Backbone as CSV, one residue per row, in Angstrom:
resi,resn,N_x,N_y,N_z,CA_x,CA_y,CA_z,C_x,C_y,C_z
1,MET,33.537,-2.987,8.950,32.655,-3.426,7.898,32.072,-2.193,7.209
2,VAL,31.996,-2.227,5.900,31.465,-1.124,5.108,29.980,-1.348,4.898
3,GLU,29.204,-0.340,5.199,27.763,-0.450,4.996,27.435,-0.212,3.538
4,PRO,26.371,-0.838,3.043,25.994,-0.606,1.651,25.548,0.836,1.439
5,SER,25.633,1.270,0.201,25.347,2.668,-0.107,23.889,3.035,0.140
6,PHE,22.954,2.072,-0.010,21.550,2.421,0.193,21.278,2.788,1.646
7,ARG,22.016,2.237,2.581,21.828,2.622,3.983,22.386,4.014,4.242
8,ARG,23.544,4.306,3.683,24.130,5.632,3.888,23.248,6.715,3.292
9,SER,22.753,6.495,2.077,21.951,7.530,1.430,20.621,7.730,2.153
10,SER,20.038,6.651,2.721,18.770,6.808,3.421,18.949,7.557,4.740
11,LEU,20.149,7.521,5.292,20.387,8.231,6.542,20.792,9.690,6.306
12,LEU,21.160,10.035,5.081,21.533,11.419,4.798,20.321,12.331,4.688
13,VAL,19.190,11.790,4.316,17.987,12.610,4.173,17.576,13.230,5.501
14,PRO,17.463,12.439,6.606,17.092,13.074,7.872,18.133,14.070,8.361
15,VAL,19.399,13.804,8.071,20.451,14.730,8.501,20.317,16.049,7.762
16,ALA,19.929,15.985,6.495,19.803,17.200,5.696,18.675,18.099,6.201
17,VAL,17.617,17.502,6.753,16.497,18.301,7.249,16.510,18.423,8.763
18,ASN,17.597,17.970,9.381,17.841,18.133,10.806,16.818,17.406,11.687
19,VAL,16.523,16.144,11.346,15.698,15.284,12.197,16.434,13.963,12.385
20,SER,16.111,13.248,13.438,16.756,11.960,13.677,16.159,10.904,12.744
21,ALA,16.846,9.783,12.645,16.371,8.699,11.775,15.034,8.151,12.272
22,VAL,14.848,8.077,13.576,13.583,7.571,14.130,12.448,8.539,13.808
23,GLN,12.696,9.832,13.948,11.669,10.814,13.609,11.334,10.741,12.123
24,PHE,12.350,10.532,11.295,12.124,10.440,9.848,11.260,9.230,9.527
25,ARG,11.531,8.080,10.166,10.714,6.897,9.940,9.279,7.120,10.412
26,ASN,9.122,7.787,11.549,7.773,8.069,12.050,7.017,8.997,11.110
27,LEU,7.702,10.008,10.567,7.060,10.913,9.611,6.659,10.163,8.348
28,ASN,7.531,9.276,7.890,7.233,8.491,6.700,6.028,7.596,6.951
29,PHE,5.977,6.943,8.102,4.853,6.080,8.454,3.557,6.879,8.524
30,CYS,3.611,8.044,9.161,2.414,8.889,9.288,1.936,9.356,7.919
31,ALA,2.870,9.662,7.026,2.485,10.085,5.680,1.795,8.944,4.940
32,GLN,2.293,7.732,5.098,1.669,6.589,4.438,0.278,6.320,5.002
33,VAL,0.133,6.381,6.303,-1.181,6.163,6.924,-2.155,7.258,6.502
34,GLY,-1.697,8.498,6.502,-2.552,9.610,6.083,-3.002,9.472,4.639
35,THR,-2.100,9.036,3.776,-2.451,8.827,2.374,-3.496,7.722,2.242
36,GLY,-3.346,6.661,3.016,-4.317,5.572,2.982,-5.694,6.005,3.472
37,ILE,-5.717,6.804,4.523,-6.991,7.301,5.050,-7.665,8.222,4.038
38,LEU,-6.887,9.096,3.419,-7.439,10.013,2.412,-7.971,9.242,1.206
39,ALA,-7.206,8.260,0.733,-7.664,7.458,-0.408,-8.931,6.684,-0.048
40,GLY,-8.989,6.143,1.163,-10.184,5.421,1.596,-11.402,6.319,1.673
41,ALA,-11.221,7.546,2.159,-12.344,8.478,2.246,-12.852,8.863,0.859
42,ILE,-11.929,9.109,-0.059,-12.332,9.473,-1.427,-13.045,8.310,-2.101
43,LEU,-12.494,7.100,-1.967,-13.155,5.932,-2.558,-14.522,5.681,-1.939
44,THR,-14.661,5.928,-0.647,-15.958,5.754,0.008,-16.994,6.709,-0.574
45,LEU,-16.603,7.953,-0.758,-17.544,8.932,-1.311,-17.924,8.602,-2.752
46,VAL,-16.955,8.189,-3.548,-17.225,7.875,-4.955,-18.075,6.613,-5.065
47,LEU,-17.674,5.563,-4.346,-18.411,4.305,-4.450,-19.796,4.386,-3.812
48,ASN,-19.997,5.305,-2.880,-21.313,5.489,-2.281,-22.333,5.883,-3.336
49,ARG,-21.923,6.744,-4.239,-22.852,7.161,-5.300,-23.123,6.026,-6.278
50,VAL,-22.086,5.243,-6.593,-22.262,4.130,-7.521,-23.170,3.072,-6.911
51,LEU,-22.913,2.733,-5.663,-23.685,1.676,-5.021,-25.108,2.112,-4.689
52,ALA,-25.355,3.406,-4.578,-26.717,3.880,-4.307,-27.648,3.516,-5.457
53,GLY,-27.135,3.512,-6.675,-27.945,3.106,-7.827,-28.246,1.617,-7.815
54,TRP,-27.356,0.825,-7.239,-27.564,-0.614,-7.183,-28.460,-1.014,-6.026
55,GLU,-28.725,-0.113,-5.126,-29.510,-0.437,-3.937,-30.930,-0.853,-4.303
56,ALA,-31.459,-0.268,-5.356,-32.827,-0.575,-5.754,-32.930,-1.990,-6.315
57,GLU,-31.837,-2.511,-6.862,-31.857,-3.858,-7.429,-31.795,-4.905,-6.320
58,SER,-32.155,-6.079,-6.670,-32.112,-7.175,-5.707,-30.670,-7.594,-5.462
59,SER,-30.368,-8.004,-4.239,-29.019,-8.471,-3.925,-28.769,-9.864,-4.494
60,ARG,-29.790,-10.466,-5.069,-29.630,-11.793,-5.686,-29.438,-11.694,-7.186
61,ASN,-29.209,-10.517,-7.684,-28.951,-10.321,-9.106,-27.618,-10.989,-9.453
62,PRO,-27.596,-11.940,-10.390,-26.362,-12.666,-10.690,-25.242,-11.768,-11.220
63,ARG,-25.585,-10.767,-12.026,-24.539,-9.871,-12.540,-23.894,-9.081,-11.418
64,LEU,-24.688,-8.636,-10.477,-24.157,-7.875,-9.345,-23.248,-8.751,-8.483
65,LEU,-23.671,-9.977,-8.241,-22.845,-10.894,-7.451,-21.555,-11.253,-8.171
66,LEU,-21.610,-11.477,-9.476,-20.402,-11.776,-10.242,-19.459,-10.578,-10.287
67,ALA,-20.022,-9.376,-10.418,-19.181,-8.181,-10.424,-18.481,-7.999,-9.073
68,ALA,-19.202,-8.210,-7.991,-18.596,-8.080,-6.661,-17.519,-9.133,-6.443
69,ALA,-17.786,-10.373,-6.871,-16.784,-11.438,-6.737,-15.561,-11.141,-7.594
70,GLY,-15.770,-10.589,-8.779,-14.651,-10.236,-9.654,-13.781,-9.137,-9.073
71,VAL,-14.420,-8.116,-8.516,-13.658,-7.018,-7.906,-12.870,-7.522,-6.702
72,LEU,-13.502,-8.316,-5.863,-12.792,-8.864,-4.703,-11.657,-9.791,-5.116
73,GLY,-11.874,-10.591,-6.146,-10.813,-11.466,-6.648,-9.642,-10.679,-7.210
74,LEU,-9.932,-9.609,-7.929,-8.872,-8.756,-8.479,-8.083,-8.085,-7.370
75,LEU,-8.764,-7.569,-6.366,-8.066,-6.942,-5.243,-7.209,-7.948,-4.483
76,ALA,-7.714,-9.168,-4.309,-6.932,-10.197,-3.627,-5.695,-10.573,-4.433
77,ALA,-5.829,-10.659,-5.751,-4.683,-10.992,-6.601,-3.614,-9.904,-6.543
78,VAL,-4.038,-8.655,-6.573,-3.073,-7.545,-6.484,-2.416,-7.520,-5.113
79,ALA,-3.208,-7.758,-4.065,-2.657,-7.757,-2.704,-1.645,-8.877,-2.510
80,CYS,-1.791,-9.972,-3.223,-0.825,-11.076,-3.119,0.366,-10.860,-4.047
81,ALA,0.124,-10.299,-5.225,1.176,-10.188,-6.239,2.202,-9.106,-5.916
82,LEU,1.783,-7.982,-5.359,2.731,-6.893,-5.112,3.841,-7.274,-4.132
83,PRO,3.547,-7.832,-2.957,4.644,-8.233,-2.069,5.512,-9.334,-2.675
84,ALA,4.885,-10.262,-3.410,5.660,-11.332,-4.032,6.589,-10.779,-5.112
85,TRP,6.130,-9.794,-5.855,6.944,-9.176,-6.901,8.131,-8.436,-6.279
86,ARG,7.890,-7.708,-5.215,8.982,-7.005,-4.531,9.990,-7.992,-3.945
87,ALA,9.498,-9.080,-3.370,10.402,-10.070,-2.787,11.224,-10.762,-3.873
88,ALA,10.622,-11.011,-5.008,11.345,-11.667,-6.098,12.422,-10.758,-6.684
89,ALA,12.218,-9.454,-6.617,13.185,-8.507,-7.175,14.340,-8.234,-6.219
90,SER,14.241,-8.648,-4.968,15.288,-8.352,-3.995,16.361,-9.435,-4.012
91,ASN,17.515,-9.079,-3.499,18.615,-10.013,-3.367,18.519,-10.640,-1.977
92,PRO,18.256,-11.945,-1.874,18.043,-12.539,-0.554,19.275,-12.481,0.349
93,MET,20.456,-12.619,-0.206,21.663,-12.575,0.622,21.882,-11.172,1.195
94,ARG,21.599,-10.167,0.415,21.746,-8.787,0.902,20.724,-8.512,2.008
95,ALA,19.510,-9.016,1.838,18.468,-8.822,2.840,18.829,-9.519,4.148
96,ILE,19.389,-10.720,4.064,19.774,-11.441,5.278,20.964,-10.777,5.947
97,ARG,21.935,-10.366,5.140,23.158,-9.806,5.684,22.936,-8.437,6.333
98,TYR,22.191,-7.556,5.685,22.053,-6.178,6.162,20.693,-5.888,6.782
99,GLY,19.838,-6.848,6.876,18.558,-6.655,7.551,17.592,-6.003,6.675
């Protein structure tokens, strides 16, 4: 059986840098986790300054509550839409056949 070209090309990268495929996947995973931690730390520092100004206001302020609900709704929509968009763009038979 002939493997698809995307599998062959993904396995050539670790060979070129002299690491195994498992090590390459672990490095990729660690890079993604590290990027997420760094982005979270930066957002925490930035949003800390923004939210410090809102601390003096009442937590029952309708504009503040609507803004928080809007931001959470937008994040939830993006979190749902991105995986669905990727799944819709994939070929289901290829995914089932080659894993």
